[in-house]
C-alpha angles and dihedrals in degrees: 000000000000092000092050092052092047090049091049091049093049094047091048091051092047090050092048091049091050092050091048090052092047091048091051092051091050092048093051090049092049094051091050092046092050091056096053099083093051093045092048094051091047090049094050092049092049091050090054090051092048093050097047116099094220093100097059143032120222122191137146092292093056139261123328133175116252125224092262094078129207126319113209120198117252122212125215119211117215108235121230 
């Protein structure tokens, strides 16, 4: 009887540890997946700014910065 109860205890602990590991993996995946829409929108907006000619002036003498200055992309973190 003692060996059966020890076996039951060990298998229960192994099952609980496996479920904890699986739950942790799913939680990490869900956090990363929730941030994708915000990161994608921020990336697309920053690409439009990087591709627009408003930040520089190009003529026959070469490229020069305009008076508008640089616009750096800002990133928004999704809060959890």
